[in-house]
LUMDOPA-448577 format. One record per residue (C-alpha): x, y, z negated. Coordinates in Angstrom, 1 decimal. Example, Ala and Ser with C-alpha at 12.3 -4.5 7.8 and 13.67 -1.06 7.14 Angstrom:
BEGIN
{px:12.3; py:-4.5; pz:-7.8}
{px:13.7; py:-1.1; pz:-7.1}
This chain:
BEGIN
{px:134.5; py:102.8; pz:-99.4}
{px:138.0; py:101.6; pz:-98.2}
{px:136.8; py:98.4; pz:-97.4}
{px:134.8; py:100.1; pz:-94.4}
{px:137.9; py:100.4; pz:-92.5}
{px:139.2; py:97.1; pz:-93.2}
{px:136.5; py:95.2; pz:-91.6}
{px:135.6; py:95.0; pz:-87.9}
{px:132.3; py:93.8; pz:-87.2}
{px:131.5; py:93.0; pz:-83.6}
{px:131.0; py:89.7; pz:-83.2}
{px:128.5; py:89.1; pz:-80.1}
{px:125.3; py:87.1; pz:-80.5}
{px:122.8; py:87.4; pz:-77.9}
{px:119.6; py:86.8; pz:-79.7}
{px:117.4; py:88.3; pz:-77.0}
{px:117.0; py:85.9; pz:-74.1}
{px:115.4; py:82.9; pz:-73.3}
{px:118.0; py:80.5; pz:-72.6}
{px:119.7; py:78.3; pz:-75.2}
{px:123.4; py:79.7; pz:-74.5}
{px:122.1; py:83.2; pz:-75.6}
{px:121.5; py:82.2; pz:-78.9}
{px:125.2; py:80.9; pz:-79.5}
{px:127.9; py:82.9; pz:-80.9}
{px:130.4; py:84.1; pz:-78.2}
{px:134.1; py:85.0; pz:-78.8}
{px:134.1; py:87.6; pz:-81.6}
{px:135.1; py:91.2; pz:-80.1}
{px:137.6; py:91.7; pz:-83.0}
{px:140.0; py:89.3; pz:-81.5}
{px:140.6; py:91.8; pz:-78.7}
{px:141.5; py:95.3; pz:-78.6}
{px:138.8; py:97.7; pz:-78.4}
{px:140.3; py:99.5; pz:-75.1}
{px:140.6; py:95.9; pz:-73.6}
{px:137.0; py:95.0; pz:-74.2}
{px:134.9; py:97.8; pz:-73.2}
{px:135.6; py:97.7; pz:-69.3}
{px:132.2; py:97.1; pz:-67.9}
{px:128.5; py:97.7; pz:-68.8}
{px:127.9; py:94.1; pz:-69.6}
{px:130.5; py:94.5; pz:-72.3}
{px:128.9; py:97.3; pz:-73.8}
{px:125.6; py:95.5; pz:-73.8}
{px:127.3; py:92.4; pz:-75.4}
{px:128.5; py:94.6; pz:-78.3}
{px:125.0; py:96.1; pz:-78.6}
{px:123.3; py:92.8; pz:-78.8}
{px:125.1; py:92.3; pz:-82.1}
{px:123.7; py:95.4; pz:-83.6}
{px:120.0; py:93.5; pz:-83.9}
{px:121.6; py:90.9; pz:-86.2}
{px:122.3; py:93.3; pz:-88.7}
{px:118.7; py:94.3; pz:-89.7}
{px:117.9; py:92.3; pz:-92.9}
{px:115.5; py:89.7; pz:-91.7}
{px:115.1; py:85.8; pz:-92.3}
{px:118.6; py:84.8; pz:-91.4}
{px:121.3; py:85.5; pz:-93.8}
{px:124.0; py:88.0; pz:-92.3}
{px:127.2; py:88.7; pz:-94.5}
{px:125.2; py:87.5; pz:-97.6}
{px:122.2; py:89.6; pz:-97.1}
{px:118.9; py:87.9; pz:-98.5}
{px:115.5; py:88.8; pz:-97.2}
{px:114.2; py:87.9; pz:-100.7}
{px:115.8; py:91.2; pz:-101.8}
{px:113.5; py:93.2; pz:-99.4}
{px:110.1; py:91.2; pz:-99.6}
{px:108.6; py:93.6; pz:-102.6}
{px:108.7; py:90.6; pz:-104.9}
{px:108.0; py:92.1; pz:-108.4}
{px:105.9; py:94.9; pz:-107.6}
{px:102.4; py:95.8; pz:-109.0}
{px:101.1; py:93.5; pz:-106.2}
{px:102.6; py:90.2; pz:-107.3}
{px:102.2; py:88.1; pz:-110.2}
{px:105.8; py:86.9; pz:-110.6}
{px:108.1; py:89.4; pz:-112.5}
{px:111.3; py:90.4; pz:-110.8}
{px:114.0; py:92.5; pz:-112.5}
{px:113.7; py:95.6; pz:-110.1}
{px:110.0; py:96.0; pz:-110.8}
{px:110.8; py:95.8; pz:-114.6}
{px:113.5; py:98.4; pz:-114.2}
{px:116.2; py:96.2; pz:-115.3}
{px:118.8; py:97.9; pz:-112.9}
{px:122.4; py:98.4; pz:-114.0}
{px:125.5; py:99.6; pz:-112.1}
{px:128.0; py:96.8; pz:-110.9}
{px:131.3; py:96.8; pz:-109.5}
{px:130.0; py:96.0; pz:-105.9}
{px:127.1; py:96.0; pz:-103.9}
{px:126.9; py:94.4; pz:-100.4}
{px:124.2; py:96.8; pz:-99.5}
{px:126.7; py:99.6; pz:-99.8}
{px:129.6; py:97.9; pz:-97.9}
{px:127.5; py:95.9; pz:-95.2}
{px:126.0; py:99.2; pz:-93.8}
{px:129.1; py:101.0; pz:-93.5}
{px:130.7; py:97.8; pz:-91.5}
{px:127.8; py:97.9; pz:-89.2}
{px:127.9; py:101.8; pz:-88.7}
{px:131.6; py:101.2; pz:-88.1}
{px:130.7; py:98.8; pz:-85.3}
{px:128.3; py:101.5; pz:-84.0}
{px:130.9; py:104.0; pz:-84.0}
{px:133.4; py:101.9; pz:-81.9}
{px:130.9; py:101.5; pz:-79.1}
{px:130.4; py:105.4; pz:-79.2}
{px:133.9; py:106.1; pz:-79.1}
{px:134.5; py:103.7; pz:-76.3}
{px:131.6; py:105.3; pz:-74.4}
{px:133.5; py:108.7; pz:-74.6}
{px:136.4; py:107.2; pz:-72.8}
{px:134.6; py:105.0; pz:-70.3}
{px:135.4; py:106.0; pz:-66.8}
{px:132.6; py:104.2; pz:-65.1}
{px:129.0; py:105.2; pz:-64.5}
{px:127.9; py:106.4; pz:-67.9}
{px:124.2; py:106.1; pz:-66.8}
{px:124.9; py:102.4; pz:-66.6}
{px:125.7; py:102.3; pz:-70.4}
{px:123.2; py:105.0; pz:-71.5}
{px:120.8; py:102.3; pz:-73.1}
{px:123.6; py:100.7; pz:-75.2}
{px:124.8; py:104.1; pz:-76.3}
{px:121.3; py:104.9; pz:-77.4}
{px:121.0; py:101.6; pz:-79.1}
{px:124.3; py:102.3; pz:-81.1}
{px:122.9; py:105.9; pz:-82.2}
{px:119.7; py:104.1; pz:-83.1}
{px:121.4; py:101.6; pz:-85.5}
{px:123.6; py:104.2; pz:-87.0}
{px:120.6; py:106.1; pz:-87.9}
{px:118.9; py:102.8; pz:-89.1}
{px:121.8; py:102.2; pz:-91.3}
{px:122.2; py:105.6; pz:-92.8}
{px:118.4; py:105.5; pz:-93.6}
{px:118.7; py:102.1; pz:-95.2}
{px:121.6; py:103.7; pz:-97.4}
{px:119.5; py:106.8; pz:-98.2}
{px:116.4; py:105.0; pz:-99.4}
{px:118.9; py:102.8; pz:-101.6}
{px:121.3; py:105.5; pz:-102.9}
{px:120.1; py:108.8; pz:-102.0}
{px:122.7; py:111.3; pz:-100.5}
{px:125.8; py:109.2; pz:-99.2}
{px:128.8; py:109.6; pz:-97.2}
{px:127.9; py:110.1; pz:-93.5}
{px:130.1; py:108.3; pz:-91.1}
{px:130.0; py:109.3; pz:-87.4}
{px:133.5; py:108.6; pz:-86.3}
{px:135.8; py:105.3; pz:-86.4}
{px:137.6; py:106.3; pz:-89.6}
{px:141.0; py:105.2; pz:-90.6}
{px:142.9; py:104.9; pz:-94.0}
{px:143.6; py:108.7; pz:-93.9}
{px:140.4; py:110.0; pz:-93.2}
{px:139.0; py:112.6; pz:-95.7}
{px:135.5; py:110.7; pz:-95.3}
{px:136.9; py:108.1; pz:-97.4}
{px:137.8; py:110.3; pz:-100.5}
{px:135.1; py:113.3; pz:-100.2}
{px:131.9; py:113.9; pz:-101.7}
{px:128.5; py:112.4; pz:-101.0}
{px:126.4; py:114.4; pz:-98.5}
{px:123.1; py:115.4; pz:-99.7}
{px:120.0; py:113.8; pz:-98.9}
{px:119.1; py:116.6; pz:-96.6}
{px:122.2; py:116.3; pz:-94.9}
{px:122.3; py:112.6; pz:-94.3}
{px:118.4; py:113.0; pz:-93.0}
{px:119.4; py:115.6; pz:-90.5}
{px:122.1; py:113.2; pz:-89.2}
{px:119.6; py:110.3; pz:-88.9}
{px:117.3; py:112.5; pz:-87.2}
{px:119.9; py:113.7; pz:-84.7}
{px:121.0; py:110.4; pz:-83.7}
{px:117.5; py:109.1; pz:-83.1}
{px:116.5; py:112.3; pz:-81.2}
{px:119.4; py:111.7; pz:-79.0}
{px:118.7; py:107.9; pz:-78.6}
{px:115.1; py:108.0; pz:-77.6}
{px:115.5; py:109.5; pz:-74.1}
{px:118.0; py:106.8; pz:-73.0}
{px:115.9; py:103.7; pz:-74.3}
{px:113.5; py:102.0; pz:-72.0}
{px:109.9; py:101.8; pz:-72.1}
{px:108.7; py:98.5; pz:-73.4}
{px:107.1; py:97.8; pz:-69.9}
{px:110.4; py:98.0; pz:-68.0}
{px:112.5; py:95.7; pz:-70.6}
{px:112.9; py:92.4; pz:-68.5}
{px:111.6; py:89.1; pz:-69.9}
{px:115.1; py:88.0; pz:-70.7}
{px:115.7; py:90.9; pz:-72.8}
{px:112.3; py:91.1; pz:-74.7}
{px:113.1; py:92.2; pz:-78.4}
{px:115.6; py:94.9; pz:-77.3}
{px:115.1; py:98.5; pz:-78.3}
{px:112.4; py:100.4; pz:-76.4}
{px:111.8; py:104.1; pz:-76.4}
{px:108.4; py:103.5; pz:-78.6}
{px:110.4; py:101.4; pz:-81.1}
{px:112.6; py:104.3; pz:-81.7}
{px:109.8; py:106.7; pz:-81.9}
{px:107.8; py:104.5; pz:-84.3}
{px:111.0; py:103.9; pz:-86.4}
{px:111.7; py:108.0; pz:-86.3}
{px:107.8; py:108.6; pz:-87.2}
{px:108.5; py:106.0; pz:-90.3}
{px:111.5; py:108.0; pz:-91.4}
{px:109.7; py:111.3; pz:-91.3}
{px:106.8; py:110.2; pz:-93.2}
{px:109.2; py:108.8; pz:-95.9}
{px:111.2; py:111.8; pz:-96.2}
{px:108.3; py:114.2; pz:-96.1}
{px:106.5; py:112.5; pz:-98.9}
{px:109.7; py:112.2; pz:-100.6}
{px:110.4; py:115.8; pz:-100.7}
{px:106.9; py:116.8; pz:-101.5}
{px:106.4; py:114.3; pz:-104.3}
{px:110.0; py:113.5; pz:-105.7}
{px:112.4; py:116.2; pz:-104.6}
{px:116.1; py:115.8; pz:-105.6}
{px:115.4; py:114.8; pz:-109.5}
{px:116.8; py:111.6; pz:-108.7}
{px:119.9; py:112.1; pz:-106.5}
{px:123.5; py:112.2; pz:-108.2}
{px:124.7; py:114.7; pz:-105.3}
{px:121.5; py:115.6; pz:-103.6}
{px:121.5; py:119.0; pz:-104.5}
{px:124.7; py:120.2; pz:-102.7}
{px:123.0; py:121.5; pz:-99.5}
{px:119.4; py:122.7; pz:-98.7}
{px:117.9; py:121.7; pz:-102.0}
{px:115.8; py:124.9; pz:-102.3}
{px:112.1; py:124.5; pz:-102.6}
{px:111.5; py:126.5; pz:-99.5}
{px:113.7; py:124.2; pz:-97.2}
{px:112.0; py:121.1; pz:-98.9}
{px:108.5; py:122.6; pz:-98.1}
{px:109.4; py:123.6; pz:-94.6}
{px:110.9; py:120.1; pz:-94.0}
{px:107.5; py:118.6; pz:-95.2}
{px:105.3; py:120.3; pz:-92.9}
{px:107.8; py:119.9; pz:-89.9}
{px:108.5; py:116.2; pz:-90.5}
{px:104.7; py:115.3; pz:-90.5}
{px:103.8; py:117.4; pz:-87.6}
{px:106.4; py:115.4; pz:-85.8}
{px:105.5; py:112.0; pz:-87.1}
{px:102.1; py:112.5; pz:-86.0}
{px:103.2; py:113.6; pz:-82.4}
{px:105.6; py:110.4; pz:-82.3}
{px:103.1; py:108.0; pz:-83.4}
{px:100.4; py:109.3; pz:-80.9}
{px:103.0; py:108.8; pz:-78.1}
{px:103.2; py:105.0; pz:-79.1}
{px:99.6; py:104.6; pz:-79.5}
{px:98.6; py:106.0; pz:-76.4}
{px:101.5; py:105.0; pz:-74.0}
{px:103.3; py:101.8; pz:-75.6}
{px:101.0; py:99.3; pz:-74.6}
{px:101.0; py:97.4; pz:-77.9}
{px:97.8; py:95.8; pz:-79.2}
{px:96.7; py:94.6; pz:-82.6}
{px:97.1; py:90.6; pz:-82.5}
{px:93.5; py:89.8; pz:-83.2}
{px:92.3; py:86.5; pz:-82.5}
{px:89.6; py:86.1; pz:-85.1}
{px:86.9; py:84.6; pz:-82.8}
{px:89.1; py:81.4; pz:-82.4}
{px:90.9; py:81.8; pz:-85.6}
{px:87.9; py:81.5; pz:-88.0}
{px:88.7; py:85.3; pz:-88.8}
{px:92.3; py:84.3; pz:-89.8}
{px:94.4; py:86.5; pz:-87.7}
{px:96.4; py:87.8; pz:-90.3}
{px:97.5; py:84.4; pz:-91.6}
{px:98.7; py:83.1; pz:-88.4}
{px:100.3; py:86.3; pz:-87.0}
{px:102.9; py:86.0; pz:-89.5}
{px:103.7; py:82.2; pz:-89.0}
{px:103.5; py:82.3; pz:-85.0}
{px:105.9; py:80.1; pz:-83.5}
{px:104.7; py:77.6; pz:-80.7}
{px:101.4; py:76.5; pz:-79.6}
{px:101.4; py:74.3; pz:-82.5}
{px:101.5; py:76.8; pz:-85.2}
{px:97.6; py:77.7; pz:-85.3}
{px:94.5; py:75.8; pz:-84.4}
{px:93.9; py:78.0; pz:-81.3}
{px:97.2; py:76.9; pz:-79.6}
{px:98.7; py:80.5; pz:-79.4}
{px:102.2; py:81.1; pz:-79.1}
{px:104.4; py:84.2; pz:-79.4}
{px:103.7; py:85.3; pz:-75.8}
{px:100.4; py:86.6; pz:-77.2}
{px:102.0; py:88.8; pz:-79.5}
{px:101.8; py:92.4; pz:-78.5}
{px:101.8; py:93.9; pz:-81.9}
{px:105.4; py:93.6; pz:-82.8}
{px:107.3; py:96.6; pz:-81.8}
{px:110.8; py:95.9; pz:-83.3}
{px:111.4; py:92.6; pz:-84.3}
{px:114.1; py:89.8; pz:-84.9}
{px:113.5; py:86.7; pz:-82.7}
{px:113.8; py:83.3; pz:-83.9}
{px:113.0; py:79.8; pz:-82.2}
{px:112.5; py:76.5; pz:-83.6}
{px:114.9; py:74.8; pz:-81.4}
{px:117.4; py:77.4; pz:-80.7}
{px:117.7; py:79.9; pz:-83.7}
{px:116.1; py:78.8; pz:-87.0}
{px:115.4; py:81.0; pz:-89.8}
{px:117.6; py:79.0; pz:-92.2}
{px:115.7; py:79.9; pz:-95.3}
{px:113.4; py:78.0; pz:-97.9}
{px:110.5; py:80.6; pz:-96.5}
{px:107.5; py:78.5; pz:-97.0}
{px:108.0; py:77.2; pz:-100.4}
{px:109.5; py:80.6; pz:-102.0}
{px:106.7; py:83.0; pz:-100.7}
{px:103.9; py:80.7; pz:-102.2}
{px:105.0; py:81.8; pz:-105.8}
{px:106.9; py:85.0; pz:-105.4}
{px:104.3; py:86.7; pz:-103.5}
{px:101.3; py:85.2; pz:-105.3}
{px:98.9; py:88.2; pz:-106.0}
{px:98.4; py:89.8; pz:-109.3}
{px:94.8; py:90.4; pz:-110.8}
{px:95.2; py:94.0; pz:-109.5}
{px:96.0; py:93.1; pz:-106.0}
{px:93.3; py:90.7; pz:-105.8}
{px:90.7; py:93.3; pz:-106.8}
{px:92.0; py:95.6; pz:-104.4}
{px:90.4; py:94.1; pz:-101.4}
{px:87.2; py:95.5; pz:-100.5}
{px:83.9; py:93.8; pz:-99.9}
{px:82.4; py:93.4; pz:-96.4}
{px:80.3; py:96.4; pz:-97.1}
{px:83.5; py:98.5; pz:-97.6}
{px:83.0; py:99.1; pz:-101.1}
{px:85.4; py:98.2; pz:-104.0}
{px:84.5; py:95.3; pz:-106.2}
{px:83.4; py:97.4; pz:-109.1}
{px:81.0; py:99.3; pz:-106.6}
{px:79.7; py:96.6; pz:-104.3}
{px:76.6; py:94.4; pz:-104.7}
{px:78.2; py:91.8; pz:-102.5}
{px:80.9; py:91.0; pz:-105.0}
{px:80.3; py:87.6; pz:-106.6}
{px:82.5; py:87.8; pz:-109.7}
{px:84.8; py:85.3; pz:-111.2}
{px:82.7; py:82.5; pz:-112.8}
{px:83.8; py:79.9; pz:-110.3}
{px:87.3; py:80.0; pz:-108.6}
{px:85.9; py:80.4; pz:-105.2}
{px:83.5; py:83.4; pz:-106.1}
{px:85.9; py:86.2; pz:-105.6}
{px:86.8; py:85.3; pz:-102.3}
{px:83.3; py:85.5; pz:-101.1}
{px:82.1; py:88.6; pz:-98.9}
{px:85.5; py:90.1; pz:-98.9}
{px:88.2; py:91.6; pz:-96.6}
{px:89.4; py:88.9; pz:-94.2}
{px:93.1; py:89.6; pz:-95.2}
{px:92.2; py:88.1; pz:-98.7}
{px:91.4; py:84.9; pz:-97.5}
{px:94.2; py:85.0; pz:-94.6}
{px:96.8; py:85.4; pz:-97.4}
{px:95.5; py:83.5; pz:-100.3}
{px:93.6; py:80.6; pz:-99.6}
{px:94.7; py:76.7; pz:-98.4}
{px:95.9; py:77.0; pz:-94.9}
{px:95.3; py:73.4; pz:-94.4}
{px:91.7; py:73.8; pz:-94.6}
{px:91.0; py:77.6; pz:-93.9}
{px:88.8; py:77.4; pz:-96.9}
{px:88.7; py:79.0; pz:-100.1}
{px:89.4; py:77.0; pz:-103.3}
{px:87.0; py:74.3; pz:-104.5}
{px:85.8; py:74.7; pz:-108.1}
{px:88.4; py:73.2; pz:-110.4}
{px:91.1; py:73.0; pz:-107.5}
{px:93.3; py:75.5; pz:-109.1}
{px:94.7; py:74.7; pz:-112.4}
{px:96.4; py:77.0; pz:-114.8}
{px:99.2; py:75.2; pz:-116.0}
{px:101.8; py:77.7; pz:-116.9}
{px:103.5; py:80.7; pz:-115.3}
{px:105.8; py:80.5; pz:-112.4}
{px:104.4; py:77.7; pz:-110.3}
{px:102.1; py:78.2; pz:-107.3}
{px:99.1; py:78.1; pz:-109.4}
{px:100.5; py:79.6; pz:-112.4}
{px:98.6; py:82.8; pz:-111.9}
{px:95.6; py:81.1; pz:-110.4}
{px:96.9; py:82.1; pz:-106.8}
{px:99.4; py:81.2; pz:-104.0}
{px:100.4; py:83.3; pz:-101.2}
{px:100.5; py:81.9; pz:-97.7}
{px:101.6; py:85.1; pz:-95.7}
{px:104.8; py:84.3; pz:-94.0}
{px:104.6; py:80.4; pz:-94.7}
{px:105.7; py:78.8; pz:-91.6}
{px:103.4; py:76.2; pz:-90.4}
{px:103.1; py:73.6; pz:-87.9}
{px:99.4; py:73.1; pz:-87.7}
{px:98.7; py:70.0; pz:-89.9}
{px:101.7; py:70.2; pz:-92.1}
{px:104.1; py:73.0; pz:-93.3}
{px:107.5; py:73.3; pz:-91.5}
{px:110.4; py:71.5; pz:-93.3}
{px:112.6; py:74.0; pz:-95.5}
{px:115.0; py:76.0; pz:-93.7}
{px:113.7; py:75.1; pz:-90.2}
{px:110.8; py:78.2; pz:-90.0}
{px:111.3; py:80.1; pz:-87.1}
{px:108.6; py:83.0; pz:-86.6}
{px:109.8; py:86.2; pz:-85.7}
{px:110.3; py:88.8; pz:-88.2}
{px:108.6; py:92.0; pz:-87.9}
{px:110.6; py:95.1; pz:-88.6}
{px:107.9; py:97.5; pz:-87.0}
{px:104.6; py:96.7; pz:-85.7}
{px:101.5; py:98.4; pz:-84.5}
{px:99.5; py:98.4; pz:-87.6}
{px:102.0; py:100.4; pz:-89.4}
{px:102.2; py:103.0; pz:-86.8}
{px:98.4; py:103.3; pz:-87.3}
{px:98.9; py:103.9; pz:-90.9}
{px:101.8; py:106.2; pz:-90.6}
{px:99.5; py:108.3; pz:-88.3}
{px:96.5; py:108.2; pz:-90.9}
{px:98.7; py:109.1; pz:-93.8}
{px:100.8; py:112.0; pz:-92.0}
{px:97.5; py:113.6; pz:-91.0}
{px:95.9; py:113.5; pz:-94.4}
{px:99.3; py:114.5; pz:-96.1}
{px:99.6; py:117.7; pz:-93.6}
{px:96.1; py:118.9; pz:-93.4}
{px:94.6; py:117.5; pz:-96.7}
{px:91.7; py:115.9; pz:-94.7}
{px:91.3; py:113.4; pz:-91.7}
{px:88.6; py:113.4; pz:-89.3}
{px:86.4; py:110.6; pz:-88.6}
{px:87.7; py:110.4; pz:-84.8}
{px:91.4; py:110.3; pz:-86.5}
{px:90.3; py:107.3; pz:-88.5}
{px:88.7; py:105.5; pz:-85.6}
{px:92.1; py:106.1; pz:-83.8}
{px:94.2; py:104.5; pz:-86.7}
{px:93.3; py:102.6; pz:-90.0}
{px:89.8; py:101.7; pz:-88.8}
{px:91.2; py:99.6; pz:-85.9}
{px:93.0; py:97.6; pz:-88.8}
{px:89.8; py:97.5; pz:-90.9}
{px:88.2; py:96.0; pz:-87.8}
{px:90.4; py:93.1; pz:-87.6}
{px:89.9; py:92.7; pz:-91.4}
{px:86.2; py:92.5; pz:-90.9}
{px:85.5; py:95.9; pz:-92.7}
{px:83.0; py:98.7; pz:-91.7}
{px:84.7; py:102.0; pz:-90.3}
{px:85.7; py:104.4; pz:-93.0}
{px:84.2; py:107.8; pz:-92.9}
{px:84.2; py:111.2; pz:-94.8}
{px:80.5; py:110.7; pz:-95.4}
{px:81.0; py:107.0; pz:-96.7}
{px:83.8; py:108.4; pz:-99.1}
{px:82.0; py:111.2; pz:-100.5}
{px:78.6; py:109.2; pz:-100.9}
{px:80.7; py:106.5; pz:-102.9}
{px:82.9; py:108.8; pz:-105.0}
{px:85.8; py:107.6; pz:-103.3}
{px:89.1; py:109.4; pz:-102.6}
{px:90.2; py:109.3; pz:-99.0}
{px:94.2; py:109.6; pz:-99.8}
{px:93.4; py:106.5; pz:-102.0}
{px:91.7; py:104.6; pz:-99.4}
{px:94.6; py:105.2; pz:-96.9}
{px:97.1; py:104.0; pz:-99.2}
{px:95.0; py:101.2; pz:-100.1}
{px:95.0; py:100.0; pz:-96.4}
{px:98.7; py:100.5; pz:-96.4}
{px:99.3; py:98.1; pz:-99.6}
{px:97.1; py:95.5; pz:-98.2}
{px:98.1; py:95.4; pz:-94.5}
{px:101.8; py:95.6; pz:-95.3}
{px:101.9; py:93.4; pz:-98.2}
{px:105.4; py:91.7; pz:-98.4}
{px:106.8; py:93.5; pz:-95.5}
{px:109.4; py:95.5; pz:-97.7}
{px:106.9; py:98.9; pz:-98.0}
{px:105.6; py:98.8; pz:-101.5}
{px:108.6; py:99.8; pz:-103.7}
{px:109.5; py:102.4; pz:-101.0}
{px:105.8; py:103.7; pz:-101.0}
{px:105.6; py:103.9; pz:-104.9}
{px:108.7; py:105.6; pz:-105.0}
{px:108.0; py:108.3; pz:-102.3}
{px:104.7; py:108.9; pz:-103.7}
{px:106.4; py:109.5; pz:-107.2}
{px:104.2; py:107.1; pz:-108.9}
{px:106.5; py:104.2; pz:-109.5}
{px:106.9; py:104.9; pz:-113.2}
{px:103.4; py:105.0; pz:-114.0}
{px:102.4; py:102.1; pz:-111.5}
{px:105.4; py:99.7; pz:-112.3}
{px:105.0; py:99.9; pz:-116.0}
{px:101.5; py:98.5; pz:-116.1}
{px:101.2; py:94.9; pz:-117.4}
{px:100.8; py:92.3; pz:-114.6}
{px:97.7; py:89.8; pz:-115.1}
{px:96.4; py:86.8; pz:-113.2}
{px:93.2; py:84.8; pz:-113.2}
{px:90.2; py:86.3; pz:-115.2}
{px:89.4; py:83.6; pz:-117.9}
{px:86.6; py:85.0; pz:-120.0}
{px:83.2; py:83.8; pz:-118.6}
{px:84.8; py:81.6; pz:-116.1}
{px:85.1; py:77.8; pz:-115.4}
{px:88.7; py:78.1; pz:-116.9}
{px:87.5; py:79.1; pz:-120.4}
{px:87.6; py:76.3; pz:-122.8}
{px:88.3; py:73.8; pz:-120.0}
{px:91.6; py:72.1; pz:-121.1}
{px:91.8; py:69.9; pz:-117.9}
{px:92.2; py:72.9; pz:-115.8}
{px:93.6; py:75.8; pz:-118.2}
{px:96.1; py:75.2; pz:-120.8}
{px:96.6; py:78.4; pz:-123.0}
{px:99.4; py:77.3; pz:-124.8}
{px:101.8; py:77.3; pz:-121.7}
{px:101.2; py:81.3; pz:-121.4}
{px:103.4; py:82.9; pz:-123.8}
{px:101.6; py:86.2; pz:-123.8}
{px:98.1; py:84.9; pz:-124.1}
{px:95.4; py:86.9; pz:-122.5}
{px:94.5; py:90.6; pz:-122.2}
{px:91.3; py:92.5; pz:-121.5}
{px:91.4; py:94.5; pz:-118.1}
{px:89.0; py:96.4; pz:-115.9}
{px:87.9; py:93.9; pz:-113.1}
{px:85.1; py:94.2; pz:-110.7}
{px:82.7; py:92.9; pz:-113.4}
{px:83.9; py:95.0; pz:-116.2}
{px:86.3; py:94.6; pz:-118.8}
{px:87.2; py:90.6; pz:-119.1}
{px:90.1; py:89.0; pz:-120.6}
{px:92.7; py:87.6; pz:-117.8}
{px:96.0; py:86.0; pz:-118.1}
{px:98.8; py:88.3; pz:-119.4}
{px:101.9; py:87.3; pz:-117.3}
{px:104.2; py:90.1; pz:-117.9}
{px:103.5; py:93.0; pz:-120.7}
{px:104.1; py:96.6; pz:-120.7}
{px:106.6; py:95.7; pz:-123.3}
{px:108.8; py:93.9; pz:-120.8}
{px:108.7; py:96.7; pz:-118.2}
{px:110.8; py:99.9; pz:-118.5}
{px:110.8; py:101.5; pz:-115.1}
{px:112.1; py:104.8; pz:-115.1}
{px:112.6; py:107.9; pz:-112.7}
{px:116.5; py:107.0; pz:-112.3}
{px:115.5; py:103.5; pz:-110.8}
{px:114.1; py:105.2; pz:-107.8}
{px:117.8; py:104.9; pz:-106.5}
{px:120.3; py:102.1; pz:-107.1}
{px:123.6; py:103.1; pz:-108.7}
{px:126.7; py:103.7; pz:-106.6}
{px:129.0; py:100.4; pz:-107.1}
{px:131.6; py:101.2; pz:-109.7}
{px:134.5; py:100.1; pz:-107.5}
{px:133.5; py:102.7; pz:-104.9}
{px:133.8; py:105.6; pz:-107.6}
{px:136.9; py:104.1; pz:-108.8}
{px:138.3; py:104.4; pz:-105.3}
{px:136.9; py:107.9; pz:-104.7}
{px:136.6; py:110.0; pz:-107.7}
{px:134.7; py:112.5; pz:-105.8}
{px:131.6; py:110.3; pz:-105.6}
{px:129.0; py:111.2; pz:-108.0}
{px:126.9; py:108.6; pz:-109.7}
{px:123.3; py:108.8; pz:-109.6}
{px:121.7; py:110.1; pz:-112.9}
{px:121.6; py:108.2; pz:-116.2}
{px:123.6; py:105.1; pz:-114.7}
């Protein structure tokens, strides 16, 4: 951790204004002394603006890579990735350890300056709140990745005992995160009071929504996982009584917070199905200017994103090969394709509307709008024609029979050139708030009312062309309400850095991630025996019988169970070895 104190990250980049100069790097603050810099509220604002850049998003910052955080290689995708296989080993360094501590140092520098500020402290309260929010954001990032970690709330120097002390328990880290968020929320503006030039800055509602995310995560982790994974997570407050108390209290607070966001935030689901051929969930994620969709809608129409990184085609492009990369790496697995409900609200194995797999276009018919929004040809908004998809080996856009288009940046009529994509990156959006509400209610009460469903996930289902979910419908069709809530989360938040976290906090990652990964159904389809569109020799693992919407059928086997060895230890990443060498009191996570 010594490298925490050797780097000062305070470059000021104003991403959140409308004029071009606001997107340019200003003189870095680390060329000035802290005391010389923080003289006016404008100085605090400029310093806090840079905090937004340090959330991992499209543009790489300090070697971060968004492709580490789009859930590539989960059970929902067809292209295997090492994390999903359990191929994680301890390495000497990890930028996702060092970077958050650099950013926390910058947060603490602003907070220290605020303590010494002699001017009107109400004029800088918003920026102090932002510093506390982002300190919580980065501690939460560390908690999810490593478990209990050293807590840093001061500007430490080389003699600080924090550098050479033990890891705090996950309970202590969580308490610090919640404390920072609780202190930040009252001093952040409501969305409606943020000026047009400052859109994208933190609002009270964004902080409340994030705190609700944190509370749900920790409540379910403590309920289903406990401290079985943490190398030093048992030093404080690991008793079952505290964990049970935390779970109940955390769920109750999460519910209260999201109710406030839903009732007062002024956010709306981006639903333009009537002018987008029911493809809102395609165009929301490549929304740039009026040319990015056939209805001429631009970013000003988007009231769904609550916290996001702003990009602009002319001023600040994403700078990554987004469109070409996500096509194959987020191509869906057989399991995920079959998770999408039919338009009667029933799963494919229960619905008379499901058309099967004989022709490549059949399984897209009478289905959740998100299926076609994510996985059909964006140029035509049409399901694939018979024979259009060829199975010519794993790894390509059609290697599994499917290609993803969620996040594929698009200038209507042609794809954006590589590295020029510039849709905003959603860190938090209203749909997730609805999902938090439904899940927290069910986890707290073991039930959810129809009225509560109508206030939450039924709004999402409505955009997806699905009927309302009710308790009577679940009972009549021998379904499970918690599974349906989790299904909605998996589908709605696909590729948004939630699936690995969800499988872990539910305590089912070992079971789920060791399942074989399959692609298109072959048996009884146009592919079978047709060498012009399917070349079996190109698939090293052949085919495997799998339960489908039409019974047990052979499908492409893309990654067998033999390749997968995800274990409980993989719920957390290992502490970088160099950090343990520098501080012998750091305890490595179990079994690394």
